[in-house]
Residue, then its C-alpha position, 0 to 999 in steps of 0.5 A: m631653954k624657952r623654946f624647949l618649954l614652949i615645945l613641952s607646952v604644946i605636947a602637953l596641950l595636944a596630949s589633953a585635947p580629944a582626938a580628931g573625930a573622937a566621939p563627943a561624951r554622951t549623956w542621958e536626958s531625964i524626960e519623965l521622973t516617976a515614983a521609985d518602988n524598990d519592991s516591984p520587979l524591974d520593968v525595962r521598956v526600949n524604944v528608938r526614935e529619930g536617933y534617940v534611944y528612950v529607956t524607961v525603967s520602974r526604979r533606979t537601974p544601972v544602964k550600959l550602951f554598947t556597940i556591936l564590937g563591944q565598945t561602951v557607948s554610955q555607962t550610967e545608973l538611971p533614975a525611975g522614969t523615962s531617959r533618953l540618949r542621943v546616939g550620933a551614929r547609925g548601926i547596932y547596939i546592945l543596951k543593958a539595963g539591969d539583968t535585961t539586954v536589948r538589941i537596938t538598930l538605929 
């Protein structure tokens, strides 16, 4: 019986661990915050440098980053200002910020 419980414990532990080679969770870092003006039209600027995607938005905006195959890399709501995301793999990505969609090449 103890052996059976040990096997169940190991299976539960393995099931809860991330898969080998799985991409780490990606989080956005706020670089520069600015005062949000919700009445102004949304202004979105995207830059790519040294493996980071920099996004500058004029107000709080939902942002999604996808691989070219449509897999979600990151999905969050960014504050007004500049934020950056470290993208580990090179490739082509699609960034959607509000109603703006941008193709990104790393």
